[in-house]
N, C-alpha and C positions, 0 to 999 in steps of 0.2 A: 118420595111421593108419599101420599094420605092415603090412608083408605076409609069411606065416615064413617067415626064411631070406633075407630082404634086408635089410638092415645102407647101404646105399650107394646115393647118390642116382646115376642112370642114364639112359639111355631105356629105354624099354620100347613093347611095340607094341602095346596098350590100346586100343580103341575110347572116345571121347566123344564124344558128338553134339551140337551148339550151336546153339541160335539166336540170336545178341548185334545186340544194334542201339547201334550207336556214333552217338554226339554231339559233330563235332569239326568244329575247326576250320583253316584255315591260313592263314598268315604266309609271302607270298611275295618274296624282294632279293634285288637284282643282276638281272633282268632275267626268266631259267631256272633259280632255285633256288628251292624256300621248303621250311618245314620244318609238319609239320600233326600237331595232338595233340589229346584229349580224350576222354571217359568213352565207356566201352561198360556197356551196361546186357544180364547176359550169364543163359541160363536154358537147362537143361541139357533137354534130349528127352528122349523113349530110355526104354529099360531098365535095370537096374541098372549100376553102373557100378564095381569097384578101384578108384577112388581115393573120394577126398571131394567132394560134392557140387561143385562149379564155378558155382552161382545166386547171382551177386550182381554186384556194379560191378566195375569194371576201366578201365584204364585202357589206350589205344593211345597212341603216339610214328613219327614219320616224319619223313623225310627224303624229296626229291627234289630232280627235273629235271624243269622245262616245257618244250615249242620252238612255239611258234604262228608258221603261216603267214597273211599277209594277207589270205585269203578265206576266212579263221574257220577253220579246220581245224586240228587242235591234237596233238601229243602228247607223255605225261608217261611219269613210272619212277617208283615211288613204294618206296623201303625203308622197311617198317614192323617195330614188335614192340608185340605185343597181351602188356597182363599181368590174368589174367584172375579173376576173384574173392578181388581185394586185397581188397574190403570186403562179407562172404556176406550174404544174405538169413536164412543163422541162426538163431538167438538158440544154436547153440553155438556160442563164439569160441575155434580154436585159435592161437595162433602157430606151432605144427608142422603145416598143414594143406597140403594138395601142392594149390598153385599151377599150376595150367598155363600157360609163357610161350611164345605161338606167336611164328615172325615169319614175315614175307616177303618177297618184292617185288612189285608192282602193277604191270604197264602195258595202257595203254587212250589211247584216243581219242576225242579232243575238240572241237566245233564251238559255234561261239561267233556268235551272230546279233545 
C-alpha cells in the first residue's frame, strides 16, 4: 500500500490495535541468561488502519537475564523483537505489504514454589 506523497520508509504516528497470542520457548544458559523465541498469532482489532492488515502469523525473538533468590523470588529483564504478519491470513499475498516490527524491554518478578 502506498500513501500519496510518501515514498520512503520511516516512523509514523498511526495507530494499530492488535491482539497477539505468543507461543514461545526459552533456553537458559550460563545460570543467569536465556534466549527466547516463538510464533505470534496476530488479530487486528478496531477500525480501519492506514497500513496493511496485520492479521497473520509472526515471530518473536529475544534475549534476557534472570536472577533467582533462594526463597523462590526472582527478577528478569528481556529484550525482544516482534515481527508481525510474516505469513498473512488474507488470500492476497504481496511481498511489498507493510509489516509491523515491534521492539521492547520486559521486566518482571517471578516466584517459584
